[in-house]
N, C-alpha and C positions, 0 to 999 in steps of 0.2 A: 380558457380561463377555469372551467372547473376542474383539470387537473393539477394547475397551477396551484390552485388553493388548498384543494386536499394536500399537496407536496408540502405546501407552508406550512398547514398547520401541524403536519407530521412532524415538522424540522422543529418547531419552535416547540413540542411538549417532549422531544425526544432528549433524555438526560443527557447522552452526550453533546447536543448540540448545546445546552443550557452550560456543563461543566466548561465547555471550550470558550463560550463567551465570556463568562466569569474568568476564566483564567487571563483571556487576553486582557480583559478590564484590567484585572489587578495588575498584569505586567505592566500595560500601557500608564496606567498611574505610578507605578513603582520606576518606570524608564525614566518619565519624564517630570519626576520628583528629582532624581538625582542629575538631569541635564540640567536643572534649574541653577541645581548648589554648583555646578562645573561652571557655568555661562554666567554668572554673578558679577562678574568684573566686564560683561559687555555692554551693559546698559540694558533697559527697560525694553526698547523696541524690537532691538534682536531676538529677546528672549520669549517676546510676543509673537512674532515671526512663528518660533519654533514650535510654541505651542499650539498656534492657530492650525499650522501643518498636519500636528499630529492628530488634532482634533478632526480635520478632514480625512485624513487616513482611516481613523477609528470611525467613524460614522460609512465609510465607505465597506470596512468590514463587516458592521453591523448588516447594514443592506445588502450587500453578498450571501449574507450567511442566514437572511431569514426572508432573502427573495423580494424586496421590496420594489422591486424594478422590473417584477416578471412579466409587465403586462409591455415591456418593452425589451426584449432580449440582447438588443447591441448594448445598450447601458447596463442592462444587469449581468452581462456576462464580464464588461468591464471593470465593475466595480467587485466580484467576483476575485477577478484577476489582481487587481490593486491591492483588495483586501486581505486574499490569502497571502501573497509575498510579506505584507505588512506586518504578519502575524507571525510567519516563520522569521523575517528581521527581529521582531520584538523577541521572541524565544531566545533567540541567540545575545542580542544585546544584554538582555535583561540577566540572563546567567553570567556575562562577563562581567558586568555592574554587582553580583550577587559576591563573583569572586573575590572582586576588589574590595567591595563592603566587609568581607570577613576578612581580608589581612589587614584591615585597617581597625577591625573590633568596631564596626559601622561608625569610624568618625569619632572613637574615645581613644583612639593609639595613632602615633605618627602624627597628631595634630597639623603639622607644619607641611606634610605631605599628602593631605587627604585629597585636596582638589584634585595634584598629580597624579595621583592611584586613581582616581574615578575619570580624571581625562584619559587616561591609558587605558583603563577597562573599557571605556567607549569607542576609542579607536580601536581597540582590540575586536570588540563586536562589530562595527562597520566594517573590518576587512575580514572577519570570517561569512559574515555574511554575503561580503562578494564572493568569496571561495565557493560558498555555499551553491550561489545561482551558476556560477559556471562547471560544478560540479553536477547540479541538474538538468544543466542544459545537453551536456554531453551524451550521446549516442549510449545505448545499455554496451555492457563489455558482454564476450562468450566466457561463463564459467564453467569451466569442465570438472566433471566428478566421477571418479572411477569407481564402480560399486561391484562388490562382491557377493554372488548371490547362489546361494543353496540351492541343489536340486533343478538349477536351471539346464535347459537342454540343450545338446549339444550344438545343436542347428540355430540357438540365438545366444548362444556366445558372441559377444561383441555388439550386440543390439543396443543404438542410441536412441535415446529420446532428447527431445527439443523442449525446452518447459519455459511456457510464455504465464506471468502472474502478475498482477496488478496494472493493468493497462492501463485502468482507468480513463477509455477513449472517451471524448465529448468532456474532460478537463479543459480548461484555457491551455492553450499550445499544444492540445493533445489530439489531433484530428484524424482524416484519413489519410493525412497525408504523412503522419506518423506512423502513423501504425504501417502504412504499406512499406515504408521501410525498415521496421520491424522484421517484416515479414521475409522482406528482401534477405534480410541477415539470417533469418532460420532457412530458408531454401538453400542460401549460400553451403553451410552447414551439409546438407543431404542427410536427414535423421532418418530414420526407419519409420519415426513417431514421431508425433507432436502431441502436447498436452496443453489444457489453458486451466490453469488452478487460480480461477476467481479473479473476483473483483473485475471483470473486461470491461463491462461499459456503462458510461454514467447515463443518466436519462437525456441529458441534453444530445447522447447519440444519434442520428436519424438513419433509420434500418438502412435506409434506399441506399445514402451513402457509404455505407459501411457492407452490405453484404455483397456488392461484386469486389470490395479489397480481400474480404475474408475469403470470398471464392479459390483467391490465389493460393492458399494455406493448403498445403496437401503433404502426404506422405504415404510411402508403398504400405505400411500398417495402421493408415488412419489419423486423423484429427480426433482428439476426445476432450471434453469440457466437464468441470462441473461450477456451480454457482461460487459465489462471494457475498459478503453483506451486502454487498454496493449492487449487486445482479438478483437479492432476493423479494420476492414479487411483493407489493404495496397497495392498502386499496387507494384506489383513485391515481394511482402513477403506471403507463404503459409497461409492459414485461418487454424492453427494448432488447435486453439480453437471449431471451428466448426468441425473439423474432428474428433478430442476426444469425443468429446461429441456425437454425430453421431454416433461414433464408440460404444458407452457405452450406446445408447439407452437411453441419456438424452436430454430433449428438451431444445428448447432455445427458450425463452421469447422474441421475437423480437418485438415490439411496439404491443402487442397484450394483450387479456386476456383471460382465459378459464375457464370454468368452472370445477374445480380441483374434485370436491364432491358436493354430497349435499348440497346446503348451503354454498359452498368456493370455492371463486371465487381466479385465481392467475392471477396476470397481471406483465407483465414486460417492462421496455423501456429501448433501446439501450442509449449507455453510455452518457449521455448529457453532459458533458464538450466537448469528441470527437465532438458533432453537434453543439457546439458555435463556437467552434473553426472553424470548416469547413464552416459554414453557421450560422452568427450570430441570434439569434432568431427561430431558427430550433428546438431549444431544447422544446420548448414549443408545438408547433404542433405535434412532437414524443410523449409528456406525449399526450395531449390530444386524440391523436391516440388510446394510448394504454387502455386510461379510458374509452372514451365514448362510449355508445353501449353494455357495459357490462354486461354478465348477473347480474340477480339478488343475491345476498348473501353476506357475509362476505369477505371483501375485504382484501388482503395482497397484496401488490406493491413494486416488486423488480427495486430499482433504482440502481447502481452503484454510482454514482452522489449525495449529498446528497442535490440538489438544487430543485426549484420549489415545495418547502414543502407546504407552504401556500396554492397553487394551487391542489395539490394533496389532502390536507386537504379539500377544498371546491368541490373537487369532489366525498365525501363521503369514500375517503380510509380508512379503520380501522386502517391497521396496514403498515406503511413505512419500509423497510428494505433497509441500504445502506451500503457500505464502501468506500474505495478509500482513506480516508484522514490518515489513518494510525496513527490516533492520534498526528499525527506530528513525531513518529518514534524515532527521537532523539531530546528531549528536548534542547531548548528552541525554535525548530522550528515549534513547535505546537503554539505557537503566532503567526509566520509567517503563517502557513497554517488557522488559525481560522479567517485571512484577508479575504481568497477566500472562505471559507468554515463555516460558523459560527457555523454549527453542527457538531463539529469535532471529537465528538466520544461522544458513552455511549447513553441514553435515552433521549427523550423530548417529550414533551406532545403542540400540536398544535390543539385547538379545541376538537372536538372529537377524534382526530387522534394521534395515538404513531408514533414516528418514535425512532427505534432503529439505530446506526450507529456502524456497527463491526469497532475497533482497526484496522484489519488484523489480519487473521491467520497467513500469512508468512509476510516476509519483501520483501522490494524492494531495490537494490543495497547492502550496507553492510546488514552483518548478526548482526547489531547491534541494537539495545533499551534502550532508556533512556527519563522515567522512566519503564511504565508498560509491562509486557511481550505480546505477542501476543494472541488472544482470539478466542476460538468455542462458537459463542453466543447461548443460550438455552433459547427458548423462550415460556413461557407459557403463552395460552389464556385464560381468564377467563371472565366466562358470568355477565356481568350487568345487571340487572332488569333493565327493562324500565321506 
């Protein structure tokens, strides 16, 4: 109970949690204000029933967000599952209604068509929400990247790495069975190495259950991992990520670089978003600590957050691998994410360095994606003549 209380207090005071709750509240009011205008002709009782249902879903979102049922894990999990999916639906429906409102000047234009426009917008939101659920529940696809690398040793030409990012194991519907299926996907492509780029396990993940599953993950040149913001140690909360990775024999690269094999260096840094939030400017020193004084060789740099990309390139990194963004997960949230994380997903070239941003193997919050499914990145290094 002590741990649950500490975690609950941390969520309540978190800036992100506060903004998220306020945003959902505003969307909720806006959507149901518009639903009321669409349903005017249906009578009082149907409208009251719709609003009562909306109120229940909103309360479930609040209960799940602030862990109000922490003493009853099964109820808490159900509330969180329903609340997060309701949040995703609200976002899509609110966006569609906003487009409808803009097209009719918020009711001041096309007066005779306003109700029809809003009804169509509402239907569009419902349909897109259904598509997002189907896409979010699909298994992630294998996304292949060919990366040219200068100074790559001849015997490393064609070296392949599988990338898992943003698993969020412990979220509703993402458990040991789901994780085992993702490991099957990775093992089927027989990579030379596997990298885990943060946001691996939520606090609900049970080490005793997850360690045997993670032990199945292997490759000739090892499995390497870094922390994400969800993996960062917090007061009053067990470090489940460290417990699971240690139990599975997977090294955690915490602001350091190692010579993984002849001519090949693996470097990793703790989550830069968390570092900046706690101590602005500290993220730069963490990156420098990870890369300065590293052994000579082709350098693969793991950073959950795709920040300080130019600095990494200037440090002589050959390949930087990140995640965190989920590529927005639910469009048009991608546009908002891009404001903070310009490298939102896919492949980028910065000088002689290539950056790969995995759009996430799992999902956070609702099991919804609009438009692209999750991915397991498969990166092939190709030698470029000097």
